[in-house]
Structure formats: structure tokens, C-alpha cells
C-alpha positions as CSV (number, residue, x, y, z in Angstrom):
1,M,-114.3,12.9,19.6
2,R,-112.0,11.2,17.1
3,V,-111.7,14.4,15.0
4,K,-110.8,16.3,18.2
5,F,-108.2,13.8,19.1
6,Y,-106.5,14.0,15.7
7,L,-106.6,17.8,15.9
8,I,-104.8,17.7,19.3
9,V,-102.2,15.4,17.9
10,L,-101.6,17.5,14.8
11,L,-101.3,20.7,16.9
12,A,-98.9,19.0,19.3
13,G,-96.7,17.9,16.4
14,L,-96.6,21.4,14.9
15,A,-95.7,22.8,18.3
16,S,-92.9,20.3,18.6
17,C,-91.5,21.2,15.1
18,S,-91.7,24.9,15.8
19,S,-89.8,24.5,19.1
20,E,-86.9,22.7,17.4
21,K,-84.0,25.0,16.7
22,K,-83.1,25.6,13.0
23,K,-80.2,23.5,12.0
24,P,-77.0,25.5,11.5
25,V,-75.7,25.8,7.9
26,S,-72.0,25.3,7.3
27,I,-70.0,27.7,5.2
28,Q,-67.1,26.4,3.2
29,S,-64.2,28.9,2.8
30,W,-61.0,29.2,0.7
31,I,-58.3,31.7,1.6
32,T,-55.3,33.3,-0.2
33,T,-52.9,35.3,2.0
34,P,-50.3,37.9,0.8
35,D,-47.4,35.9,2.2
36,R,-48.6,32.9,0.1
37,T,-48.8,30.6,3.1
38,K,-52.4,30.0,1.9
39,Q,-53.2,29.9,-1.8
40,L,-56.8,29.1,-2.5
41,T,-56.5,26.9,0.6
42,Q,-59.7,25.4,2.1
43,Q,-60.3,26.3,5.7
44,P,-62.4,24.7,8.4
45,D,-66.1,25.4,7.8
46,L,-67.8,28.3,9.4
47,V,-71.3,27.8,11.0
48,F,-74.4,30.0,10.7
49,G,-76.1,30.5,14.0
50,S,-78.0,33.2,16.0
51,E,-75.2,33.7,18.4
52,A,-72.5,35.4,16.3
53,G,-71.9,39.0,17.1
54,T,-69.5,41.6,15.7
55,G,-69.5,45.3,14.8
56,L,-68.8,44.5,11.1
57,T,-71.5,42.5,9.2
58,I,-71.8,41.7,5.5
59,E,-75.4,41.0,4.9
60,V,-76.2,38.9,1.8
61,D,-79.7,39.4,0.4
62,T,-81.0,37.2,-2.4
63,S,-84.1,39.3,-3.0
64,R,-82.1,42.0,-4.8
65,T,-80.5,40.7,-8.0
66,Y,-78.3,42.4,-10.7
67,Q,-76.6,41.1,-13.8
68,S,-75.9,37.6,-14.9
69,I,-72.3,36.4,-15.1
70,D,-70.8,35.1,-18.4
71,G,-67.5,34.0,-16.8
72,F,-64.1,34.6,-15.4
73,G,-60.9,33.8,-17.1
74,F,-57.8,34.9,-19.1
75,A,-56.6,36.0,-22.5
76,L,-55.3,32.9,-24.3
77,T,-52.8,34.8,-26.5
78,G,-51.0,33.1,-29.4
79,G,-47.9,33.1,-27.2
80,S,-49.7,31.4,-24.4
81,A,-51.0,28.7,-26.8
82,M,-47.5,28.3,-28.2
83,L,-46.0,27.7,-24.8
84,L,-48.7,25.2,-23.8
85,K,-47.9,23.2,-27.0
86,T,-44.1,23.4,-27.0
87,K,-43.2,23.5,-23.3
88,L,-45.3,20.7,-22.1
89,T,-45.8,17.0,-23.0
90,D,-49.2,16.0,-24.2
91,E,-49.8,14.3,-20.8
92,A,-48.7,17.4,-18.8
93,R,-50.7,19.7,-20.9
94,A,-53.8,17.6,-20.6
95,A,-53.5,17.5,-16.8
96,L,-52.9,21.3,-16.6
97,L,-55.9,22.1,-18.9
98,E,-58.1,19.9,-16.6
99,E,-56.9,21.9,-13.6
100,L,-57.6,25.2,-15.4
101,F,-60.9,24.4,-17.1
102,L,-62.6,22.0,-14.7
103,T,-63.5,22.3,-11.0
104,K,-62.8,18.7,-9.9
105,E,-60.2,18.3,-7.2
106,N,-58.3,21.6,-7.2
107,G,-59.5,22.8,-10.6
108,I,-60.3,26.5,-11.0
109,G,-63.0,26.2,-13.7
110,I,-62.1,29.0,-16.1
111,S,-65.3,29.8,-18.0
112,Y,-64.3,32.6,-20.4
113,L,-61.4,33.2,-22.7
114,R,-60.4,36.2,-24.7
115,I,-58.4,35.4,-27.8
116,T,-56.7,37.6,-30.4
117,I,-57.8,38.0,-34.0
118,G,-54.4,37.8,-35.6
119,S,-51.4,38.5,-33.3
120,S,-51.2,40.6,-30.2
121,D,-48.1,42.0,-28.7
122,L,-47.6,38.7,-26.8
123,D,-46.9,36.7,-29.9
124,E,-43.6,35.6,-31.2
125,L,-44.3,37.4,-34.5
126,I,-46.6,39.9,-36.0
127,F,-49.3,38.5,-38.4
128,T,-52.9,39.0,-39.6
129,Y,-55.0,36.6,-41.6
130,N,-54.4,38.4,-44.9
131,D,-50.7,39.4,-45.0
132,L,-49.5,40.5,-48.5
133,P,-46.3,41.8,-50.1
134,P,-46.0,45.6,-50.0
135,G,-48.2,47.3,-52.6
136,E,-50.7,44.4,-53.0
137,T,-54.3,44.4,-51.9
138,D,-56.9,41.6,-51.6
139,T,-60.3,43.2,-51.4
140,D,-62.2,39.9,-51.9
141,L,-60.1,38.3,-49.2
142,S,-59.2,35.3,-51.4
143,K,-55.9,34.9,-49.5
144,F,-57.5,34.9,-46.0
145,T,-56.1,32.1,-43.9
146,L,-55.9,31.0,-40.3
147,A,-52.7,29.1,-41.1
148,Y,-50.6,30.3,-38.2
149,D,-53.3,29.8,-35.6
150,T,-53.6,26.2,-36.7
151,L,-50.1,25.6,-35.3
152,Y,-50.9,26.5,-31.6
153,L,-54.0,28.4,-30.8
154,I,-56.7,26.3,-32.6
155,P,-55.3,22.9,-31.4
156,V,-55.2,24.2,-27.8
157,L,-58.7,25.6,-28.0
158,K,-60.0,22.3,-29.3
159,E,-58.4,20.5,-26.3
160,I,-60.0,23.0,-24.0
161,L,-63.5,22.8,-25.6
162,K,-63.4,19.0,-25.2
163,L,-63.1,19.6,-21.4
164,N,-65.6,22.5,-21.3
165,P,-67.9,22.7,-24.4
166,S,-69.8,25.6,-22.9
167,L,-66.7,27.9,-22.5
168,K,-67.4,31.4,-23.9
169,I,-64.8,33.0,-26.2
170,M,-64.3,36.6,-27.1
171,G,-62.1,37.6,-30.0
172,S,-60.2,41.0,-30.2
173,P,-58.0,42.3,-33.0
174,W,-54.8,44.3,-32.4
175,S,-54.5,45.4,-36.0
176,P,-56.1,44.8,-39.4
177,P,-53.9,43.8,-42.3
178,V,-51.4,46.6,-42.9
179,W,-52.6,47.2,-46.5
180,M,-55.8,48.4,-45.0
181,K,-54.1,51.0,-42.8
182,T,-53.2,54.6,-43.3
183,N,-49.6,54.2,-42.3
184,G,-48.9,50.8,-43.9
185,F,-47.4,49.4,-40.6
186,A,-48.5,47.0,-37.9
187,K,-48.0,49.7,-35.2
188,G,-50.4,52.7,-35.0
189,G,-52.2,54.2,-38.0
190,S,-55.9,54.1,-38.7
191,L,-58.2,52.0,-40.9
192,K,-58.6,53.5,-44.4
193,K,-62.3,54.4,-45.0
194,E,-62.2,52.7,-48.4
195,Y,-61.6,49.4,-46.6
196,Y,-64.4,49.6,-44.0
197,N,-66.5,47.1,-46.0
198,V,-63.6,44.8,-46.6
199,Y,-62.6,44.8,-42.9
200,A,-66.2,44.0,-42.0
201,D,-66.0,41.0,-44.3
202,Y,-62.7,40.1,-42.6
203,F,-64.6,39.6,-39.3
204,V,-67.2,37.5,-41.1
205,H,-64.5,35.3,-42.6
206,Y,-62.8,35.0,-39.2
207,I,-66.0,33.9,-37.4
208,D,-66.9,31.4,-40.2
209,A,-63.3,30.0,-40.4
210,M,-63.2,29.4,-36.6
211,A,-66.7,27.8,-36.8
212,N,-65.3,25.4,-39.4
213,H,-62.8,24.3,-36.8
214,G,-65.6,23.8,-34.3
215,I,-64.9,27.0,-32.4
216,A,-67.8,29.3,-31.7
217,I,-66.9,33.0,-31.1
218,D,-69.4,34.3,-28.6
219,A,-68.4,38.0,-29.0
220,I,-65.9,40.2,-30.7
221,T,-64.6,43.7,-29.8
222,I,-63.9,46.0,-32.7
223,Q,-60.4,46.9,-31.6
224,N,-58.2,46.3,-28.6
225,E,-57.3,49.7,-27.0
226,P,-58.4,51.9,-29.9
227,E,-56.9,55.0,-28.2
228,N,-53.4,53.4,-27.8
229,P,-51.0,53.6,-30.8
230,N,-48.0,52.3,-28.9
231,N,-48.5,48.5,-29.0
232,T,-47.0,46.4,-31.7
233,P,-49.4,45.7,-33.4
234,S,-52.1,48.4,-32.7
235,L,-54.6,50.6,-34.4
236,V,-56.2,54.0,-33.6
237,M,-59.9,54.2,-34.0
238,A,-61.8,57.2,-32.7
239,A,-65.4,56.9,-31.4
240,E,-66.9,58.4,-34.5
241,E,-64.9,56.0,-36.7
242,Q,-66.0,53.0,-34.7
243,N,-69.5,54.2,-34.8
244,E,-69.4,54.5,-38.6
245,F,-67.8,51.1,-39.0
246,I,-70.4,49.3,-37.0
247,K,-73.4,51.2,-38.3
248,N,-72.7,51.1,-42.0
249,H,-70.5,48.1,-42.4
250,L,-69.9,45.5,-39.6
251,G,-73.5,45.5,-38.3
252,P,-75.1,45.1,-41.8
253,A,-72.4,42.5,-42.7
254,F,-73.2,40.4,-39.7
255,R,-77.0,40.7,-40.3
256,E,-76.6,39.7,-44.0
257,A,-74.4,36.7,-43.1
258,G,-76.7,35.6,-40.3
259,I,-73.9,35.9,-37.7
260,K,-75.1,35.9,-34.0
261,T,-71.7,36.8,-32.5
262,K,-72.0,39.8,-30.2
263,I,-70.5,43.1,-31.2
264,V,-68.8,44.8,-28.2
265,L,-67.6,48.4,-28.2
266,F,-64.5,50.2,-27.0
267,D,-62.3,47.6,-25.2
268,H,-60.2,50.3,-23.5
269,N,-59.7,52.3,-20.3
270,A,-62.3,53.5,-17.8
271,D,-61.2,57.1,-18.1
272,H,-63.3,57.6,-21.3
273,P,-66.8,56.3,-20.7
274,E,-68.0,58.9,-23.2
275,Y,-66.5,56.8,-26.0
276,P,-69.0,54.0,-25.8
277,I,-71.9,56.2,-24.6
278,T,-71.5,58.4,-27.7
279,I,-71.7,55.4,-30.0
280,L,-74.7,53.9,-28.1
281,N,-76.5,57.3,-28.4
282,D,-76.7,56.7,-32.1
283,S,-80.1,55.0,-32.6
284,E,-79.0,53.4,-35.8
285,T,-75.9,51.8,-34.4
286,K,-77.2,50.7,-31.0
287,P,-79.3,47.7,-32.2
288,F,-76.2,46.1,-33.6
289,V,-74.3,46.4,-30.3
290,D,-74.4,44.0,-27.4
291,G,-72.3,46.1,-24.9
292,S,-69.1,47.8,-24.0
293,A,-65.7,46.5,-22.7
294,F,-63.2,48.0,-20.4
295,H,-59.6,47.9,-19.1
296,L,-58.5,49.8,-15.9
297,Y,-55.0,51.1,-16.6
298,L,-56.6,54.6,-16.4
299,G,-59.8,55.8,-14.8
300,E,-62.0,54.5,-12.0
301,I,-64.0,51.3,-12.0
302,D,-67.3,53.1,-11.4
303,A,-67.1,54.4,-15.0
304,L,-68.6,51.1,-16.0
305,S,-71.8,52.0,-14.0
306,K,-71.9,55.4,-15.8
307,V,-72.2,53.5,-19.1
308,H,-74.7,51.1,-17.7
309,E,-76.8,54.0,-16.4
310,A,-76.7,55.7,-19.8
311,H,-77.8,52.5,-21.6
312,P,-79.0,49.9,-19.0
313,D,-80.2,47.6,-21.8
314,K,-76.6,47.0,-23.0
315,N,-74.1,44.7,-21.3
316,I,-70.8,45.6,-19.7
317,Y,-67.6,43.5,-19.9
318,F,-64.2,43.7,-18.2
319,T,-61.7,42.3,-20.6
320,E,-58.1,43.1,-19.6
321,Q,-55.7,43.8,-16.8
322,W,-52.1,42.6,-16.5
323,T,-49.8,41.9,-13.6
324,S,-46.2,42.6,-13.8
325,G,-43.5,40.0,-13.3
326,R,-41.8,42.7,-11.2
327,G,-44.9,43.3,-9.0
328,D,-45.7,42.3,-5.5
329,F,-47.9,39.2,-5.0
330,G,-49.8,40.6,-2.0
331,G,-50.3,44.1,-3.5
332,D,-51.5,42.7,-6.8
333,L,-53.8,40.2,-5.1
334,R,-55.5,42.9,-3.0
335,W,-55.8,45.5,-5.8
336,H,-57.1,43.2,-8.5
337,V,-59.6,41.4,-6.3
338,K,-60.8,44.7,-4.9
339,N,-61.1,46.6,-8.2
340,L,-61.9,43.8,-10.7
341,I,-63.3,40.7,-9.2
342,I,-65.4,42.8,-6.8
343,G,-65.3,46.3,-8.4
344,A,-66.0,45.4,-12.0
345,T,-68.9,43.0,-11.1
346,R,-70.4,45.5,-8.6
347,N,-70.4,47.9,-11.6
348,W,-72.4,45.6,-13.8
349,S,-69.6,43.6,-15.6
350,R,-70.5,40.1,-16.8
351,T,-66.9,39.1,-17.1
352,V,-63.5,39.6,-15.5
353,I,-60.6,38.6,-17.8
354,E,-56.9,38.9,-16.8
355,W,-54.0,39.4,-19.2
356,N,-52.7,36.7,-19.9
357,L,-52.7,32.9,-19.4
358,A,-49.0,32.0,-19.8
359,A,-45.5,33.3,-20.3
360,D,-42.1,31.9,-19.9
361,E,-39.6,32.8,-17.1
362,N,-38.4,35.8,-19.2
363,F,-41.9,37.1,-20.0
364,N,-41.7,35.8,-23.6
365,P,-42.9,35.6,-26.2
366,H,-43.6,39.2,-27.2
367,T,-43.2,41.3,-30.3
368,P,-40.3,43.7,-30.6
369,D,-40.7,47.5,-30.4
370,G,-43.9,47.7,-28.4
371,G,-44.6,44.3,-27.1
372,C,-45.0,43.9,-23.3
373,D,-41.6,42.7,-21.9
374,S,-42.8,42.3,-18.3
375,C,-46.3,40.8,-18.6
376,Q,-46.5,37.9,-16.2
377,G,-48.8,35.1,-17.1
378,A,-51.2,33.4,-14.7
379,L,-48.7,30.6,-15.3
380,T,-45.0,30.6,-15.9
381,L,-44.1,27.7,-18.2
382,G,-40.5,26.8,-18.0
383,N,-38.8,23.7,-16.6
384,T,-41.6,23.7,-14.1
385,I,-45.1,25.2,-13.9
386,T,-45.4,28.2,-11.6
387,R,-48.9,29.5,-10.6
388,N,-48.7,33.3,-10.3
389,V,-50.9,35.9,-8.6
390,S,-53.5,36.2,-11.4
391,Y,-54.1,32.5,-11.2
392,Y,-55.4,33.0,-7.7
393,I,-57.1,36.3,-8.5
394,I,-59.3,34.6,-11.1
395,G,-59.5,31.3,-9.3
396,H,-61.2,32.8,-6.3
397,A,-64.2,33.6,-8.6
398,S,-64.0,31.1,-11.5
399,R,-63.9,28.0,-9.3
400,F,-67.1,29.0,-7.5
401,V,-69.1,31.3,-9.8
402,P,-69.9,29.5,-13.0
403,T,-71.6,30.9,-16.1
404,G,-75.2,31.8,-15.5
405,S,-74.7,32.9,-11.9
406,V,-76.4,36.1,-10.8
407,R,-74.9,38.9,-8.7
408,I,-77.0,39.4,-5.6
409,E,-77.0,42.2,-3.0
410,S,-74.3,42.2,-0.3
411,G,-73.7,45.1,2.1
412,M,-70.5,47.1,1.5
413,V,-68.2,47.4,4.5
414,N,-65.3,49.9,4.0
415,E,-62.6,47.6,5.3
416,L,-64.1,44.6,3.6
417,P,-64.9,45.1,-0.1
418,N,-67.1,42.2,-1.2
419,V,-69.4,40.8,-3.8
420,A,-72.0,38.0,-3.7
421,F,-73.5,35.7,-6.3
422,R,-76.2,33.0,-6.5
423,T,-75.1,30.1,-8.7
424,P,-77.4,28.1,-11.1
425,K,-77.4,25.3,-8.5
426,G,-78.6,27.7,-5.8
427,Q,-75.4,28.1,-3.9
428,M,-74.4,31.5,-2.4
429,V,-70.9,32.7,-3.0
430,L,-69.4,35.7,-1.2
431,I,-65.9,37.0,-2.2
432,V,-64.2,39.3,0.4
433,V,-60.9,41.1,0.5
434,N,-59.5,42.5,3.7
435,D,-58.3,46.0,2.6
436,K,-56.5,46.6,5.8
437,D,-53.1,45.5,6.9
438,E,-54.2,44.0,10.1
439,T,-56.5,41.0,10.8
440,V,-60.3,41.8,10.8
441,S,-63.1,39.8,12.3
442,F,-66.6,40.2,10.9
443,A,-69.9,38.4,10.5
444,I,-71.6,37.1,7.4
445,G,-75.3,37.7,7.7
446,Y,-77.9,35.6,5.7
447,G,-81.5,34.7,6.4
448,G,-81.6,36.1,9.9
449,Q,-78.5,34.2,11.0
450,K,-74.8,35.1,11.2
451,A,-71.5,33.4,11.0
452,T,-68.2,34.8,12.4
453,A,-65.2,34.9,10.1
454,T,-61.6,36.2,10.5
455,L,-59.5,37.4,7.6
456,A,-55.8,38.4,7.8
457,G,-54.7,41.8,6.5
458,G,-54.6,41.9,2.6
459,A,-56.1,38.3,2.4
460,V,-58.9,37.2,0.0
461,A,-61.6,34.7,0.9
462,T,-64.4,33.0,-1.0
463,Y,-67.3,31.7,1.1
464,V,-69.8,29.2,-0.2
465,W,-73.0,27.8,1.3
466,N,-76.4,26.4,0.2
């Protein structure tokens, strides 16, 4: 009888538990609107329940997973670093870097930086790490030096790494030393074949020299925009040249030196996916290569998936897109979030990096004769600090999707491009842009429940729940 009594009590308890309604789960949300009345502004929580109903539903499904995320961030150009060092007091810079690289309070938690190997077109002057008088060469690289970078870039990086030691850094060159080039100039030209080995050693020197400063380079690209001869500085490098350089020179040099830094191909527009595919098709080159990098000044973002499908064992990175100081906040917000934060990650990218972190009110510094004179930084550093559109584009992802997050399935709705992630701590993150001009109401579906959300035309939202 006693056993029967206990069984009755147990069954009654189970029946009571099953009859209780599942507790609703709250969803935190942050919104940016085209009119800037909301800028990564937290909104009242949404609530999951079984009552929500709407014709548009974004279903989030954790059972289907895709690529891991390395991070979201910006290019820290030499010019950006110079402004951070010269325009701000030590106290102001420390506070700003905490905002940029941590997530406490209103921090946006940047987790990935792209830096330049030598100068880019957004530096105050043109330099490499082995500049020589005309007619001289230095094949043993005895005059290699990071001297200029020790003025601004390296000190700023050290401050950043104290805040976020796990930050990932990618290095990209705009040009080798001019004595290695066919035209002898910073702008255009190609790498002379007799210097392929020397240039491979130049990369080894660079990675070792940065390591001596306590800065680990996670990945390098071979050449920024190898099909563009119009930047100052720049270099043209055809796919067959990049293939030969990696296969016979850079890859073996890294292997011999024990360097684990990833080698990433291409670093140019999505209109030519055949460039990285051709190189990866070479079975001798492929083992040296981690993946391919893209910009989107030309082509369509689904080209990234074409490269992934051709070589699914290799990674995809999105490494550059600029916003113009003469652009429109709302238009840029919508386009960049739709095509990059959402589009690039839905097409297998592990990163989204905007160009660049900081400029002054006149879009300086930049090099003459081919330097970008209208590139707007995420920050304008002048008498005050202004946060521009790319700050919010990246912030909608970087603040909520840390390194190690995994993209998960979310249903695509035409009016509502979106992407979803699961973070290492088990949170779900859904980023949505309303690609219409009018307000849209929709539901977020998860685990058999729904929550109703409303998003103004052209607005971006990040939704987070456990």
C-alpha cells in the first residue's frame, strides 16, 4: 500500500508540472534607425509566448549550424593609429578604447582588426619596412625595420591588447619595397620574380618583429586588392603569380620558420571568384592556404559561397568595405548590414571588417595621388569624437556576437534580411534589417514559441535571448 501511495503522489506531481505553462522568455533588443533617433538604443524587452501571430515569421533553428565566427571589426590603419595617439589625451584614448574593445556599459566589443603591412593609402606618408635610396637593394633584409610603426600603430595595438588579449589581427600589404617592383614606384607595378624569395622572407621578418612587440598576427593576406593598380601604394599580382609565390616561396618559408600565421588569398572584389578558386585548385599550393578574403566594391556577395562550394575545407573572410563621408547614414546602414553583416556571414564569412577605424573631419590622413580623400572612419576624431555609420554597422554584430560564436539557421524573409548566431555562452543572437521604407511587424520563432517585433523602415535590430 505504501508503494502505491508514493506512486500516486509522484504521478500527481508530474501531472501538476506538465500542466504548468512554460515560462515566457524575454528577448532583449537594440535598434538603429535611419534618422539616427535610435543608435544602438536598447528597447523594451520582447516576450516569447504561444499567442504571437503574424504573416511574417523568422524561424531560428539551432539544430542547423554553419561556420564559426572569428570576429567583427575595422581596419586600424596607420592613419587611424596616428589620430588616436595625437588627437586624444591618454585618458580620453583609454576611455575610447574601452568603449571600442570591451562590451561593458555601452562598449561594442570589437574582436577583429585588420592592419597594414607598411603603409596603406590612409597613412600620412608612404613607407615599407625596407626603404632604400634609388638603385640599392637589400636581399638579406639587414635594414628591415618597424621604426615608423613604433610611433603610433604598435603603441595603440599594445593598449588594445591589454583590454582584449584574445583580439585577432590580420595583416595586409599595399606594396612591397619599391626596389622589389618592376616599375620602381609605390603605385602599381608587379613583384619581380627574382625577389619572390626575398619578399617571402619579408613576411617572416614582419611576423617575427611584431611578435617581439607582443603582437601575434593571426593571418596575413598576400596583397590588398591585387587587381587594383590605382591606389598609392599598390601592387598588381595575377592569380598565377600569387599561386607561384605561395607554393614555391611563402608557404615553404613559413613552414621552415615554424610560423603558424594563416595565409589568406585574394583580398579583393567578389566579381572574380575564379581568382582564389584557381589557386586552391593547385594541390601543391592548397595545403599552405587557410582561405580567401573579399571586398564588395564589385560583384555580388553570393560569390563567397561559390568559393566555399568549390573548396568547402577552406575559410572565407570579408575584409574591407568603406563608407563615404559624403554618403547617407540610412542608406549606408541598410546596405552594409544587408550585404555584409548579414550577406557575408550567410555566405560563409568568418569576419566582417569595415574600412577604417578613424579619420579626421577632412578625411585625413591619406597619401597623395591615389589615397582615398573621402573615406569616412567609424570615428571622426577632431575637437570632439563623432561616431559614424560604420560604428553602428559593426556594433550591431561585434557587441553581441563574440569570437567563437557559430552561425545557425534562420529563415530568410524577403522584406527582412537576417542572420542568427549562437554564442559560446549559449545565447541566441538575431540581426535583422527592414529592407522596406515602411514599418514592418513580424514574429521571431524559436522552440515552438513566437515573439512579436516591429521595425521601422530601413532600421536595424539585434535581438538577444537565452
